[in-house]
PDB file of N, CA, C and O in Angstrom, chain B, residues numbered from 101:
ATOM      1  N   MET B 101      13.031 -18.588  15.139  1.00  0.00           N
ATOM      2  CA  MET B 101      12.777 -17.132  15.435  1.00  0.00           C
ATOM      3  C   MET B 101      12.635 -16.470  14.076  1.00  0.00           C
ATOM      4  O   MET B 101      13.410 -16.748  13.160  1.00  0.00           O
ATOM      5  N   ALA B 102      11.645 -15.593  13.942  1.00  0.00           N
ATOM      6  CA  ALA B 102      11.520 -14.813  12.589  1.00  0.00           C
ATOM      7  C   ALA B 102      11.909 -13.503  12.743  1.00  0.00           C
ATOM      8  O   ALA B 102      11.705 -12.969  13.833  1.00  0.00           O
ATOM      9  N   VAL B 103      12.491 -12.818  11.750  1.00  0.00           N
ATOM     10  CA  VAL B 103      12.849 -11.307  11.790  1.00  0.00           C
ATOM     11  C   VAL B 103      12.063 -10.776  10.583  1.00  0.00           C
ATOM     12  O   VAL B 103      12.042 -11.369   9.505  1.00  0.00           O
ATOM     13  N   ALA B 104      11.471  -9.720  10.806  1.00  0.00           N
ATOM     14  CA  ALA B 104      10.660  -9.097   9.775  1.00  0.00           C
ATOM     15  C   ALA B 104      11.165  -7.617   9.509  1.00  0.00           C
ATOM     16  O   ALA B 104      11.788  -6.948  10.334  1.00  0.00           O
ATOM     17  N   LYS B 105      10.797  -7.198   8.206  1.00  0.00           N
ATOM     18  CA  LYS B 105      11.192  -5.830   7.875  1.00  0.00           C
ATOM     19  C   LYS B 105      10.004  -5.085   7.498  1.00  0.00           C
ATOM     20  O   LYS B 105       9.049  -5.704   7.030  1.00  0.00           O
ATOM     21  N   VAL B 106       9.952  -3.688   7.665  1.00  0.00           N
ATOM     22  CA  VAL B 106       8.767  -2.947   7.294  1.00  0.00           C
ATOM     23  C   VAL B 106       9.220  -1.881   6.315  1.00  0.00           C
ATOM     24  O   VAL B 106      10.175  -1.149   6.576  1.00  0.00           O
ATOM     25  N   ILE B 107       8.546  -1.800   5.213  1.00  0.00           N
ATOM     26  CA  ILE B 107       8.931  -0.833   4.175  1.00  0.00           C
ATOM     27  C   ILE B 107       7.591   0.019   3.975  1.00  0.00           C
ATOM     28  O   ILE B 107       6.479  -0.402   4.297  1.00  0.00           O
ATOM     29  N   GLU B 108       7.829   1.226   3.423  1.00  0.00           N
ATOM     30  CA  GLU B 108       6.716   2.066   3.027  1.00  0.00           C
ATOM     31  C   GLU B 108       6.641   2.260   1.498  1.00  0.00           C
ATOM     32  O   GLU B 108       7.587   2.599   0.787  1.00  0.00           O
ATOM     33  N   ILE B 109       5.314   1.983   1.069  1.00  0.00           N
ATOM     34  CA  ILE B 109       5.024   2.180  -0.348  1.00  0.00           C
ATOM     35  C   ILE B 109       3.882   3.220  -0.497  1.00  0.00           C
ATOM     36  O   ILE B 109       3.236   3.594   0.481  1.00  0.00           O
ATOM     37  N   SER B 110       3.667   3.650  -1.688  1.00  0.00           N
ATOM     38  CA  SER B 110       2.551   4.517  -2.079  1.00  0.00           C
ATOM     39  C   SER B 110       1.871   3.839  -3.279  1.00  0.00           C
ATOM     40  O   SER B 110       2.463   3.244  -4.180  1.00  0.00           O
ATOM     41  N   ALA B 111       0.517   4.015  -3.163  1.00  0.00           N
ATOM     42  CA  ALA B 111      -0.325   3.521  -4.246  1.00  0.00           C
ATOM     43  C   ALA B 111      -1.444   4.439  -4.542  1.00  0.00           C
ATOM     44  O   ALA B 111      -1.843   5.254  -3.709  1.00  0.00           O
ATOM     45  N   SER B 112      -1.939   4.317  -5.690  1.00  0.00           N
ATOM     46  CA  SER B 112      -3.168   5.306  -5.952  1.00  0.00           C
ATOM     47  C   SER B 112      -4.131   4.606  -6.873  1.00  0.00           C
ATOM     48  O   SER B 112      -3.770   3.612  -7.503  1.00  0.00           O
ATOM     49  N   SER B 113      -5.378   5.112  -6.968  1.00  0.00           N
ATOM     50  CA  SER B 113      -6.459   4.603  -7.689  1.00  0.00           C
ATOM     51  C   SER B 113      -7.376   5.706  -8.084  1.00  0.00           C
ATOM     52  O   SER B 113      -7.501   6.672  -7.331  1.00  0.00           O
ATOM     53  N   GLN B 114      -8.021   5.636  -9.198  1.00  0.00           N
ATOM     54  CA  GLN B 114      -9.059   6.542  -9.496  1.00  0.00           C
ATOM     55  C   GLN B 114     -10.429   6.107  -8.977  1.00  0.00           C
ATOM     56  O   GLN B 114     -11.419   6.828  -9.105  1.00  0.00           O
ATOM     57  N   GLN B 115     -10.459   4.964  -8.414  1.00  0.00           N
ATOM     58  CA  GLN B 115     -11.753   4.368  -7.920  1.00  0.00           C
ATOM     59  C   GLN B 115     -12.129   4.571  -6.468  1.00  0.00           C
ATOM     60  O   GLN B 115     -13.216   5.042  -6.133  1.00  0.00           O
ATOM     61  N   SER B 116     -11.100   4.163  -5.543  1.00  0.00           N
ATOM     62  CA  SER B 116     -11.404   4.339  -4.049  1.00  0.00           C
ATOM     63  C   SER B 116     -10.072   3.963  -3.265  1.00  0.00           C
ATOM     64  O   SER B 116      -9.107   3.400  -3.782  1.00  0.00           O
ATOM     65  N   PHE B 117     -10.161   4.334  -2.021  1.00  0.00           N
ATOM     66  CA  PHE B 117      -9.056   4.003  -1.110  1.00  0.00           C
ATOM     67  C   PHE B 117      -8.847   2.547  -1.078  1.00  0.00           C
ATOM     68  O   PHE B 117      -7.705   2.092  -1.153  1.00  0.00           O
ATOM     69  N   GLU B 118      -9.903   1.774  -0.970  1.00  0.00           N
ATOM     70  CA  GLU B 118      -9.807   0.326  -0.944  1.00  0.00           C
ATOM     71  C   GLU B 118      -9.066  -0.299  -2.160  1.00  0.00           C
ATOM     72  O   GLU B 118      -8.240  -1.205  -2.048  1.00  0.00           O
ATOM     73  N   HIS B 119      -9.427   0.250  -3.281  1.00  0.00           N
ATOM     74  CA  HIS B 119      -8.808  -0.192  -4.559  1.00  0.00           C
ATOM     75  C   HIS B 119      -7.293   0.216  -4.419  1.00  0.00           C
ATOM     76  O   HIS B 119      -6.427  -0.607  -4.714  1.00  0.00           O
ATOM     77  N   ALA B 120      -6.990   1.363  -4.014  1.00  0.00           N
ATOM     78  CA  ALA B 120      -5.588   1.840  -3.957  1.00  0.00           C
ATOM     79  C   ALA B 120      -4.774   0.841  -3.010  1.00  0.00           C
ATOM     80  O   ALA B 120      -3.645   0.469  -3.330  1.00  0.00           O
ATOM     81  N   ILE B 121      -5.436   0.398  -1.756  1.00  0.00           N
ATOM     82  CA  ILE B 121      -4.793  -0.463  -0.872  1.00  0.00           C
ATOM     83  C   ILE B 121      -4.587  -1.860  -1.551  1.00  0.00           C
ATOM     84  O   ILE B 121      -3.562  -2.514  -1.355  1.00  0.00           O
ATOM     85  N   LYS B 122      -5.524  -2.252  -2.294  1.00  0.00           N
ATOM     86  CA  LYS B 122      -5.490  -3.552  -2.922  1.00  0.00           C
ATOM     87  C   LYS B 122      -4.387  -3.726  -4.006  1.00  0.00           C
ATOM     88  O   LYS B 122      -3.734  -4.762  -4.129  1.00  0.00           O
ATOM     89  N   THR B 123      -4.235  -2.585  -4.803  1.00  0.00           N
ATOM     90  CA  THR B 123      -3.274  -2.358  -5.840  1.00  0.00           C
ATOM     91  C   THR B 123      -1.981  -2.427  -5.148  1.00  0.00           C
ATOM     92  O   THR B 123      -1.166  -3.255  -5.554  1.00  0.00           O
ATOM     93  N   GLY B 124      -1.686  -1.667  -4.157  1.00  0.00           N
ATOM     94  CA  GLY B 124      -0.308  -1.588  -3.533  1.00  0.00           C
ATOM     95  C   GLY B 124       0.063  -2.926  -2.886  1.00  0.00           C
ATOM     96  O   GLY B 124       1.205  -3.364  -3.023  1.00  0.00           O
ATOM     97  N   VAL B 125      -0.866  -3.587  -2.186  1.00  0.00           N
ATOM     98  CA  VAL B 125      -0.462  -4.922  -1.636  1.00  0.00           C
ATOM     99  C   VAL B 125      -0.185  -5.885  -2.739  1.00  0.00           C
ATOM    100  O   VAL B 125       0.789  -6.635  -2.666  1.00  0.00           O
ATOM    101  N   GLU B 126      -1.052  -5.897  -3.826  1.00  0.00           N
ATOM    102  CA  GLU B 126      -0.748  -6.871  -4.931  1.00  0.00           C
ATOM    103  C   GLU B 126       0.614  -6.701  -5.607  1.00  0.00           C
ATOM    104  O   GLU B 126       1.328  -7.661  -5.895  1.00  0.00           O
ATOM    105  N   HIS B 127       0.934  -5.427  -5.844  1.00  0.00           N
ATOM    106  CA  HIS B 127       2.452  -5.110  -6.374  1.00  0.00           C
ATOM    107  C   HIS B 127       3.343  -5.459  -5.378  1.00  0.00           C
ATOM    108  O   HIS B 127       4.337  -6.099  -5.723  1.00  0.00           O
ATOM    109  N   ALA B 128       3.180  -5.144  -4.100  1.00  0.00           N
ATOM    110  CA  ALA B 128       4.199  -5.503  -3.096  1.00  0.00           C
ATOM    111  C   ALA B 128       4.474  -6.997  -3.037  1.00  0.00           C
ATOM    112  O   ALA B 128       5.629  -7.396  -2.890  1.00  0.00           O
ATOM    113  N   THR B 129       3.474  -7.813  -3.145  1.00  0.00           N
ATOM    114  CA  THR B 129       3.590  -9.357  -3.187  1.00  0.00           C
ATOM    115  C   THR B 129       4.221  -9.851  -4.460  1.00  0.00           C
ATOM    116  O   THR B 129       4.615 -11.017  -4.484  1.00  0.00           O
ATOM    117  N   LYS B 130       4.349  -9.135  -5.451  1.00  0.00           N
ATOM    118  CA  LYS B 130       4.948  -9.612  -6.720  1.00  0.00           C
ATOM    119  C   LYS B 130       6.452  -9.422  -6.519  1.00  0.00           C
ATOM    120  O   LYS B 130       7.180 -10.111  -7.233  1.00  0.00           O
ATOM    121  N   THR B 131       6.997  -8.620  -5.685  1.00  0.00           N
ATOM    122  CA  THR B 131       8.340  -8.189  -5.669  1.00  0.00           C
ATOM    123  C   THR B 131       8.968  -8.534  -4.195  1.00  0.00           C
ATOM    124  O   THR B 131      10.191  -8.497  -4.062  1.00  0.00           O
ATOM    125  N   LEU B 132       8.215  -8.833  -3.213  1.00  0.00           N
ATOM    126  CA  LEU B 132       8.549  -9.220  -1.813  1.00  0.00           C
ATOM    127  C   LEU B 132       8.006 -10.650  -1.540  1.00  0.00           C
ATOM    128  O   LEU B 132       6.871 -11.028  -1.830  1.00  0.00           O
ATOM    129  N   ASN B 133       8.959 -11.382  -0.951  1.00  0.00           N
ATOM    130  CA  ASN B 133       8.444 -12.750  -0.394  1.00  0.00           C
ATOM    131  C   ASN B 133       7.961 -12.571   1.049  1.00  0.00           C
ATOM    132  O   ASN B 133       8.323 -11.631   1.755  1.00  0.00           O
ATOM    133  N   ASN B 134       7.188 -13.457   1.408  1.00  0.00           N
ATOM    134  CA  ASN B 134       6.626 -13.624   2.831  1.00  0.00           C
ATOM    135  C   ASN B 134       5.968 -12.361   3.348  1.00  0.00           C
ATOM    136  O   ASN B 134       6.165 -12.065   4.527  1.00  0.00           O
ATOM    137  N   VAL B 135       5.270 -11.650   2.653  1.00  0.00           N
ATOM    138  CA  VAL B 135       4.438 -10.485   3.091  1.00  0.00           C
ATOM    139  C   VAL B 135       3.497 -10.951   4.119  1.00  0.00           C
ATOM    140  O   VAL B 135       2.813 -11.941   3.863  1.00  0.00           O
ATOM    141  N   ARG B 136       3.381 -10.357   5.252  1.00  0.00           N
ATOM    142  CA  ARG B 136       2.594 -10.935   6.301  1.00  0.00           C
ATOM    143  C   ARG B 136       1.488  -9.865   6.670  1.00  0.00           C
ATOM    144  O   ARG B 136       0.533 -10.239   7.350  1.00  0.00           O
ATOM    145  N   GLY B 137       1.570  -8.622   6.273  1.00  0.00           N
ATOM    146  CA  GLY B 137       0.520  -7.735   6.692  1.00  0.00           C
ATOM    147  C   GLY B 137       0.983  -6.163   6.112  1.00  0.00           C
ATOM    148  O   GLY B 137       2.063  -5.917   5.576  1.00  0.00           O
ATOM    149  N   ALA B 138       0.001  -5.290   6.336  1.00  0.00           N
ATOM    150  CA  ALA B 138       0.243  -3.891   5.869  1.00  0.00           C
ATOM    151  C   ALA B 138      -0.726  -3.197   6.711  1.00  0.00           C
ATOM    152  O   ALA B 138      -1.741  -3.757   7.125  1.00  0.00           O
ATOM    153  N   TRP B 139      -0.409  -1.915   6.985  1.00  0.00           N
ATOM    154  CA  TRP B 139      -1.323  -1.015   7.636  1.00  0.00           C
ATOM    155  C   TRP B 139      -1.285   0.324   6.878  1.00  0.00           C
ATOM    156  O   TRP B 139      -0.228   0.674   6.354  1.00  0.00           O
ATOM    157  N   VAL B 140      -2.408   1.105   6.792  1.00  0.00           N
ATOM    158  CA  VAL B 140      -2.473   2.351   6.199  1.00  0.00           C
ATOM    159  C   VAL B 140      -1.835   3.434   7.056  1.00  0.00           C
ATOM    160  O   VAL B 140      -2.256   3.698   8.182  1.00  0.00           O
ATOM    161  N   LYS B 141      -0.812   4.048   6.489  1.00  0.00           N
ATOM    162  CA  LYS B 141      -0.227   5.197   7.331  1.00  0.00           C
ATOM    163  C   LYS B 141      -0.858   6.478   7.015  1.00  0.00           C
ATOM    164  O   LYS B 141      -1.061   7.287   7.921  1.00  0.00           O
ATOM    165  N   GLU B 142      -1.205   6.745   5.730  1.00  0.00           N
ATOM    166  CA  GLU B 142      -1.758   7.998   5.369  1.00  0.00           C
ATOM    167  C   GLU B 142      -2.774   7.787   4.194  1.00  0.00           C
ATOM    168  O   GLU B 142      -2.650   6.836   3.423  1.00  0.00           O
ATOM    169  N   GLN B 143      -3.685   8.618   4.095  1.00  0.00           N
ATOM    170  CA  GLN B 143      -4.709   8.680   3.017  1.00  0.00           C
ATOM    171  C   GLN B 143      -4.701  10.009   2.485  1.00  0.00           C
ATOM    172  O   GLN B 143      -4.610  10.945   3.280  1.00  0.00           O
ATOM    173  N   GLN B 144      -4.794  10.259   1.083  1.00  0.00           N
ATOM    174  CA  GLN B 144      -4.866  11.527   0.516  1.00  0.00           C
ATOM    175  C   GLN B 144      -5.811  11.421  -0.661  1.00  0.00           C
ATOM    176  O   GLN B 144      -5.971  10.355  -1.256  1.00  0.00           O
ATOM    177  N   ILE B 145      -6.471  12.601  -1.007  1.00  0.00           N
ATOM    178  CA  ILE B 145      -7.163  12.661  -2.365  1.00  0.00           C
ATOM    179  C   ILE B 145      -6.736  13.754  -3.078  1.00  0.00           C
ATOM    180  O   ILE B 145      -6.218  14.723  -2.523  1.00  0.00           O
ATOM    181  N   VAL B 146      -6.931  13.669  -4.398  1.00  0.00           N
ATOM    182  CA  VAL B 146      -6.695  14.759  -5.293  1.00  0.00           C
ATOM    183  C   VAL B 146      -7.985  15.269  -5.821  1.00  0.00           C
ATOM    184  O   VAL B 146      -8.856  14.504  -6.235  1.00  0.00           O
ATOM    185  N   VAL B 147      -8.104  16.513  -5.809  1.00  0.00           N
ATOM    186  CA  VAL B 147      -9.378  17.170  -6.242  1.00  0.00           C
ATOM    187  C   VAL B 147      -9.039  17.786  -7.639  1.00  0.00           C
ATOM    188  O   VAL B 147      -8.013  18.441  -7.823  1.00  0.00           O
ATOM    189  N   THR B 148      -9.946  17.542  -8.588  1.00  0.00           N
ATOM    190  CA  THR B 148      -9.755  18.189  -9.891  1.00  0.00           C
ATOM    191  C   THR B 148     -11.295  18.581 -10.333  1.00  0.00           C
ATOM    192  O   THR B 148     -12.255  17.812 -10.273  1.00  0.00           O
ATOM    193  N   ASN B 149     -11.315  19.812 -10.745  1.00  0.00           N
ATOM    194  CA  ASN B 149     -12.675  20.323 -11.147  1.00  0.00           C
ATOM    195  C   ASN B 149     -13.719  20.128  -9.956  1.00  0.00           C
ATOM    196  O   ASN B 149     -14.869  19.791 -10.234  1.00  0.00           O
ATOM    197  N   GLN B 150     -13.376  20.313  -8.781  1.00  0.00           N
ATOM    198  CA  GLN B 150     -14.230  20.172  -7.701  1.00  0.00           C
ATOM    199  C   GLN B 150     -14.741  18.869  -7.409  1.00  0.00           C
ATOM    200  O   GLN B 150     -15.769  18.693  -6.756  1.00  0.00           O
ATOM    201  N   GLN B 151     -13.932  17.822  -7.953  1.00  0.00           N
ATOM    202  CA  GLN B 151     -14.391  16.385  -7.681  1.00  0.00           C
ATOM    203  C   GLN B 151     -13.179  15.635  -7.298  1.00  0.00           C
ATOM    204  O   GLN B 151     -12.068  15.974  -7.704  1.00  0.00           O
ATOM    205  N   VAL B 152     -13.363  14.671  -6.562  1.00  0.00           N
ATOM    206  CA  VAL B 152     -12.214  13.722  -6.222  1.00  0.00           C
ATOM    207  C   VAL B 152     -11.875  12.951  -7.650  1.00  0.00           C
ATOM    208  O   VAL B 152     -12.688  12.346  -8.348  1.00  0.00           O
ATOM    209  N   SER B 153     -10.563  13.120  -7.882  1.00  0.00           N
ATOM    210  CA  SER B 153     -10.108  12.456  -9.009  1.00  0.00           C
ATOM    211  C   SER B 153      -9.162  11.276  -8.763  1.00  0.00           C
ATOM    212  O   SER B 153      -9.070  10.364  -9.585  1.00  0.00           O
ATOM    213  N   GLU B 154      -8.507  11.300  -7.696  1.00  0.00           N
ATOM    214  CA  GLU B 154      -7.560  10.063  -7.278  1.00  0.00           C
ATOM    215  C   GLU B 154      -7.553  10.070  -5.830  1.00  0.00           C
ATOM    216  O   GLU B 154      -7.675  11.031  -5.071  1.00  0.00           O
ATOM    217  N   TYR B 155      -7.373   8.700  -5.540  1.00  0.00           N
ATOM    218  CA  TYR B 155      -7.210   8.313  -4.040  1.00  0.00           C
ATOM    219  C   TYR B 155      -5.807   7.764  -3.920  1.00  0.00           C
ATOM    220  O   TYR B 155      -5.308   6.997  -4.744  1.00  0.00           O
ATOM    221  N   ARG B 156      -5.185   8.231  -2.789  1.00  0.00           N
ATOM    222  CA  ARG B 156      -3.785   7.833  -2.666  1.00  0.00           C
ATOM    223  C   ARG B 156      -3.608   7.391  -1.158  1.00  0.00           C
ATOM    224  O   ARG B 156      -4.151   7.949  -0.205  1.00  0.00           O
ATOM    225  N   VAL B 157      -2.773   6.317  -1.096  1.00  0.00           N
ATOM    226  CA  VAL B 157      -2.456   5.692   0.334  1.00  0.00           C
ATOM    227  C   VAL B 157      -0.988   5.484   0.415  1.00  0.00           C
ATOM    228  O   VAL B 157      -0.334   5.154  -0.574  1.00  0.00           O
ATOM    229  N   ASN B 158      -0.461   5.674   1.598  1.00  0.00           N
ATOM    230  CA  ASN B 158       0.890   5.326   1.950  1.00  0.00           C
ATOM    231  C   ASN B 158       0.713   4.074   2.879  1.00  0.00           C
ATOM    232  O   ASN B 158       0.055   4.139   3.917  1.00  0.00           O
ATOM    233  N   LEU B 159       1.304   2.991   2.470  1.00  0.00           N
ATOM    234  CA  LEU B 159       1.158   1.766   3.263  1.00  0.00           C
ATOM    235  C   LEU B 159       2.579   1.275   3.903  1.00  0.00           C
ATOM    236  O   LEU B 159       3.639   1.378   3.286  1.00  0.00           O
ATOM    237  N   LEU B 160       2.487   0.817   5.002  1.00  0.00           N
ATOM    238  CA  LEU B 160       3.635   0.202   5.685  1.00  0.00           C
ATOM    239  C   LEU B 160       3.506  -1.403   5.599  1.00  0.00           C
ATOM    240  O   LEU B 160       2.668  -2.013   6.262  1.00  0.00           O
ATOM    241  N   VAL B 161       4.345  -1.986   4.786  1.00  0.00           N
ATOM    242  CA  VAL B 161       4.148  -3.393   4.491  1.00  0.00           C
ATOM    243  C   VAL B 161       5.171  -4.126   5.288  1.00  0.00           C
ATOM    244  O   VAL B 161       6.333  -3.728   5.354  1.00  0.00           O
ATOM    245  N   THR B 162       4.745  -5.193   5.891  1.00  0.00           N
ATOM    246  CA  THR B 162       5.695  -6.135   6.730  1.00  0.00           C
ATOM    247  C   THR B 162       6.009  -7.452   6.037  1.00  0.00           C
ATOM    248  O   THR B 162       5.097  -8.113   5.541  1.00  0.00           O
ATOM    249  N   PHE B 163       7.084  -7.789   5.998  1.00  0.00           N
ATOM    250  CA  PHE B 163       7.485  -9.100   5.389  1.00  0.00           C
ATOM    251  C   PHE B 163       8.475  -9.707   6.230  1.00  0.00           C
ATOM    252  O   PHE B 163       9.207  -9.000   6.923  1.00  0.00           O
ATOM    253  N   VAL B 164       8.575 -11.178   6.227  1.00  0.00           N
ATOM    254  CA  VAL B 164       9.559 -11.852   7.066  1.00  0.00           C
ATOM    255  C   VAL B 164      10.723 -12.110   6.191  1.00  0.00           C
ATOM    256  O   VAL B 164      10.623 -12.580   5.058  1.00  0.00           O
ATOM    257  N   LEU B 165      11.905 -11.762   6.806  1.00  0.00           N
ATOM    258  CA  LEU B 165      13.214 -12.061   6.010  1.00  0.00           C
ATOM    259  C   LEU B 165      13.478 -13.530   5.915  1.00  0.00           C
ATOM    260  O   LEU B 165      13.143 -14.255   6.852  1.00  0.00           O
ATOM    261  N   GLU B 166      14.001 -13.975   4.947  1.00  0.00           N
ATOM    262  CA  GLU B 166      14.428 -15.398   4.756  1.00  0.00           C
ATOM    263  C   GLU B 166      15.794 -15.608   5.418  1.00  0.00           C
ATOM    264  O   GLU B 166      16.539 -14.648   5.615  1.00  0.00           O
ATOM    265  N   ASP B 167      16.113 -16.808   5.748  1.00  0.00           N
ATOM    266  CA  ASP B 167      17.336 -17.128   6.387  1.00  0.00           C
ATOM    267  C   ASP B 167      18.404 -17.260   5.282  1.00  0.00           C
ATOM    268  O   ASP B 167      19.567 -17.536   5.577  1.00  0.00           O
TER     269      ASP B 167
END
């Protein structure tokens, strides 16, 4: 039987939402073992000088707890 935990993390990128998601997952897998998935809870943008300057995501990351 597996038991999993879900945590929320935030990540950002100046390139795209996809890049922000990849960055967040990469960092999560460096510090968490057994990451099994993630889903995007929220997306936001920052506008500077009438242009999108940053993409932000809040991710819910699921990982299986070790025995």
